[in-house]
Structures are given as C-alpha cells and as structure tokens.
N, C-alpha and C positions, 0 to 999 in steps of 0.2 A: 556662340560658345555657351552662354548662359542657358539658352533654350535646350541645347544638347545635354547639358548638365541636369536640367530639370526633368527632361524626358527619360534620361537614364535612371534617375532616382525614382521616378514614378513607376517605371517598369519593374524595378526592384521591389517597390512597395506592392505592386500588383501580385508579384510572385509570392511574397511572404504572406500577403492577405489570403491568397488561394490556399497556401499551406495551413494557415490557421483555420480556415473554413473546413478543410479536409479533416483536421483534428477534431473539430466540432462534430463532424459526421461519423467519425470512427466508432463511437460507442454503439451506434445503431446498425452497423454492418457486420454480419457474420464473416469472420476471416476465412472460413471454409468456402465461402461463396466468392468474396472479393477480398484479397488480403492487403491491397495497397493502403487503404485508409488506416489500418492498424499501425503502419510505420509512422504515419503523420501523428497518430495519437501518442506514440512514444516521444516524438519530438516536440510535443506541445509547449514545454517551457521555452524552448528556443524561438518558436514562432510567436509566442505571446510577447516576449521581450523585444523581438524584432519589430512587431507592430507598434509596441509602446514607443520604441525609438522613433518610428516615423511620425507618430502623433506629435512628439516634441519637436522633431526636425521641421515638419511643415508649419507648426505654430511659429517657429522662429523665422523661416525663410519664405514660405508661400502658403498662407492660411487656406486658400481655396482648395488645396489638395488634402487637407487634414481629414476630411469627412470619411474617406475609405476605411482607414484603420480605426478611427474613432468609432464609427458605426459598428464595425465588427467587434470591438472590445465591449461596447455597451450592450449589444445584442447577445453576446456570448457570456455575459456575467454569470449566469447559472453554472456554466461549465468552468469558468475561471475560478469561481469560489470553491470548486472541488480541489483546487491546487493551492490557492492563496486566500488567507483570511486576514483582512486588515484589522478587524476588531473582534475580540472574542464575544460570542453571543451570550454565553452562560459561564459564570464562574461562581464558586461558593467556598466558604470557609468551613462548612459543616463536614463532619466525618461520617454522617449518617447516610450510607449508601454502599454500593459495591465497587470497590476500587479494583480495577482490572489492569493488568500489565501483560503485553504480548511482545514476544521477542524471538526472532530467528537467531539462534546462538551459534550456528554453523559448527556443531559438534564441539563447541568450546575451543575452537582453534582461532587464534588471533590473526585474522586475515591470512590463513593458510599455514601459519607457523605451528608446529606440533608441540604446543605448550599448553595442553589441556588444563592442567592443575592450576597454573598461574592465572589463566584467563577465567576459569571457573570461580576462583577466589574473588576476583574483581566483580564478576556477575553476581555472585552470592551476596557480596557486600552491597552492591547496588540494590538488589531486591529487598534486602533487610532494611535499608534506609528508606526505600519507598513504601514498604509495609503494605503491599496489596493483599486483597482477600482472595484473588484469583490470579494465577500466573499461567499463561499459555506459552509454551516453548515449541518452536519448530526447529527441525534438524538438531534435536537434542541427543542423538544416538538412541540407545535403548533405555528402558526405565532404570535398570540396575546401574548403568553407566551414569545416568543423570543424577540418581539418588546418591551415588558414591561421591560425585563431585560437588553437589549442592546439598548442604546440610540445613534444609529449611524446615521450619516447624509447621509443616502442612502435609497432608496426605497427598500422594502422587498417584496418577492414573495414566494408563496408556502402556504400550509396549515398544513400538518402534517410531522414533523420530518425533512424533507429536505427543508431547507430555503435558499434562495439566496438574498443577498444584493448587489445592484449595482448602479453605477452612470449613467449607460448608458440607453438610451431609449429602452423600451421593445415593440416589435411589435407583439409578439405572445408568448403564454405560454401553456404548456400541461404537462401531466403525462406520464410516461413510465410504462406500466402495463403488467404483464406476463399472461400466459393462465389461471392461477388460480385467476385472477382479483386482484392480489397483486400489489399495487403501491410501487415501489422501486426507482423511479427516477422522477425528475422534469426537464423540459427543458424550456429555454427561447430563443427566437430569438431576438438578440440585434442588434441595429444599432450603429456601432462603426466606426467613421470617414468615414461615407458614405458607409461602407460595412456591410452586414448582416452576423452575426455569430451565430451559434447555441451553446448555453452553456447548458451542462448537469450536474446536481448534483445527484450523485448516492450513494446509500448504498445497497450493495448486502447482502444477508442473512448472519447473524452472526453465529459464532460457539456457542455463548452463554456460554463461559467458563470463562469469566472475574471474576465473583464472586467466583467461585470455586478456581481459581488461587490465588486471593487475600486472601481467607480464608486459603489456604495452606501455603502461605508466612507468615501469621501472627500466625498460630497455631502450637504449638510444637508437640502435640499428634495427628497425622493424619495417618489413615490407607492408606499407600502409594499405596498398590496394588489396593484397591478400587478406590482411587483417579485417578490413571493412567488409569484404565479401563473405568472410567466415562468420562475422558477427551478424550480418544481414540474414544469412542462411539459417543460423540458429534462432534468431528472433522470429523468422517466418515459421519455423518448425514449432516454436512455442505457441505462437498465435493460434495455429490450426489445431494442434494436439490438445490445447487447453479447453477447447470448445466442449468436448465430451464431458470433462470433469465439471465444467461450469454448469452444464445442463443437469447433471446428476445432483450437484449441490443445490441448484435452484429447486429441483423437485423435492429434495429433503427439507428445504426451508419452507416450502409451500405447505407441506403436509405435517409440519410440526404441531403437536397438540398444545404446546406451551409457548409462552413468551421466549424470545430468543436473545442470546448474546453470542455474537460470532466474532472470533478473533483469528488473525492469521496473516500469513504471507501469501497474497494472491498472485504474486509475480506479474502483475499488470497494473498500470497506472489508472487514475480516474477517467482518463480519456480513452477507455477501452471497452470492448464488447463484454468482457468478463465483469467489470465493475457495474456496467449498466444492467446486465441481466440479474445480478445479485441484488442491487438496489431496487430493481423493479418489483421485488417481492414485498416491498414496504419497509425494509430495514432503513434505519437512520445511521448516518456516518458521524461518529463522535467528533471527527475533525471539523466537518462543516457545521456541526452544531455548537462547538465550543472551543475550536482550535484558534490559533493566532499565528500569523506569519506564513512562511512557506513550509509546506508539510513534508519536505524530503525525508525519506526514511532509509534510503539505500546509499551505502558508502562507495560510490564510484564518482569519477571525475566529472562526467557530463554525458547526457543531461541529468539534472537532479530530478529524481522521481519519487513519488509516494506509492509504495507497493505493499505496505503493511497497514492493517486496518483493525479498528474496533468498531463493530456495528451492533445495533440493537433494535428490537421491536419498539413500536410506539408506546409500549407499556412503560418504557424507561425514558428519562431525560438525561442527556449527557452533559457533564460539567468537567471543567479543569483538564481538558485534553492537552497533552504535550508530547513532544518527541524528546527523548533523553539522549542528548548528543554525546555519546561515548563511542569509542573506537575498539570495542571488544569483539566485533564480528563484522561481516560485510553488510549487516543491517544495523539499524538503531532501534532500540525498544520504544514502544509507544504505550501510553497509559491514559486512562480516563476514569472519572467517577460516575457511575450509573445509579441514578436514584429513581426507584419506582414511582410512578405518578400517584398522587394523593397519599404519599407517605411522609 
C-alpha cells in the first residue's frame, strides 16, 4: 500500500514537473507555429507552486525523490525570478529620477460598473498621492474623456485609449501601427534633463476574457465545461493574433534612435513569447531589477499573473518598483523610479 501511494505521488510529481518544463519553453515558441506551450506559460504560477509542494513533500516523506522538482526549480530560477522576487535588488530614498506610473484603467469603470466619475476621482487621488513625472494610461477612452475625468497638473497626449500625462517637454509624438493598420501604441520623444528619451505606451491585443471570468466568479450555476472551452478558445486567439503586434513593436524598439522607456499592458505574462521577444531587444524589466514579492497585476481569481510592465533601456537603472494594490480596474497600477546612469 505504501509503495502504491509513493508511485501515485511520484507520477503526479512527474506530471507537474513536465508542465513546469513546458512553461519554461513557452517564451521561445511562436504560438503561430505551436500554440500548446503558451497555455502552460499562462499556468506557470500553478505549476511552480505544485513543484514547490513536492519538494517539501518529499523532504518530509522520502528524500530520494526530491531531486526532480528541486532540480527544475533551481535550473529555472532565471524564469522564476520574472514572477517572484524574494529580495529587492535596488531601492533608494532619492527623488532624483523619473517616476513612472502605468495603469490600465478600463475606461474608469470599476470592474464593469458604469460609475466613471467615482472611479476616476479615486484614480486621480491615487496619482496625485504618488506624484509621478509620467503617467501612462491604457483603456483610458479618448483624450477629452480622460482629461475631463482626471484633473492632473500635467499635459496629456494621445487620442484613443493610450493616453500619456507628463511634466516633460515633448519634441515629437507618433503612433505604433501594425500591418493591419491597427494602432496599439503611442510614443513621445521627451526632453529630460538635456537628454532625449523615447517613451512608449503600449496595449497589446487583449484576450477579452474579463467579463466571462467576472460572471463566473459571481454566478453559482455555470456550465463549467462550456466556460473553460470558451476561455481556452479566446486565450488561443490572443496568443496567435498578438504575434503580429509583438513583431511590429520589436521592430520599433530596435530602430529607436533614443534610450527607451516602455510602459503598458502586454496582455501576456513573463512566461510568454511576447515578453521574451520584447526583452530580447535589450530592455530591462523594472520588476526583476527592483521589485519584491509576487508581481501579480491582474485582478482575477486564478492564476495570478503579471501582464503590466515598466521596461527601460540599459541607459536607466530601475528602483522602487511596486504594484499598487487597488481595486479601481481589472488591472492594478505599477510604478518605478528610473534613474539615468551616471546621474
């Protein structure tokens, strides 16, 4: 009986180990060629904690089996650190830098409730308290709508959905457009302390699953099979359609003549092809540089995922990254202090 019990748990261990390995592979596989690894990438938090459980389990009951999950966790540390930071690498008390805040505000609707003014007042208060130099909003409606709801002492730029507020002088602005003529990004060339910096505010194609997940969380009688097939279908569509935007963005990043600050809602976690392609241009992730704890930025029940980012060129060092845990949207805002090197 004990042998059967051990074999059963080791089989389960093999299964979750394979799933974690598939999540490690996901960032390097184009979903348009093979889409299955992308699903494992989304489930990375679940597979990580399952393997962590087996490390503890085998240490207690049968140590000779602990090697499998332990080896996977140790070998995969570079990928794990994209999701979890146990110790912040860089913090500072200085105010000399560029404080950046990025937030998908979902048109100022509080999780779908049509109360724009009330939600906007809370968001405005939050922004004023944080006092950033740059605010990148996604799903902000149009510029007039955003300016009317947010009375910020900064100039605003953009027209549709992607809005930027900044204190810095703007010397150029433009849109990032993919081959289907879809605008998914706004850029500004800013003059900051004598240097030109290109700021990008991005929202890549959404999975469009928020409303279904909210309805599932609130409704007792749900056809679970139909729900999960619907979610899987939308996830798969997002994986594949986002590849075109990712390649367009990568090209824009590569040809930028100036140091970059890139903010936005990528709608993909760090264990994804999207994230890997963007990071491969040499950008640094403010969370991995100076974050602490688990980096979840999306307000859904499970799995907890990080899909909102602040990235920058090696020209900057990131400090004081944090997720602001407020419930004014289906996303949470993120912020970081970016300090130019040798400044």
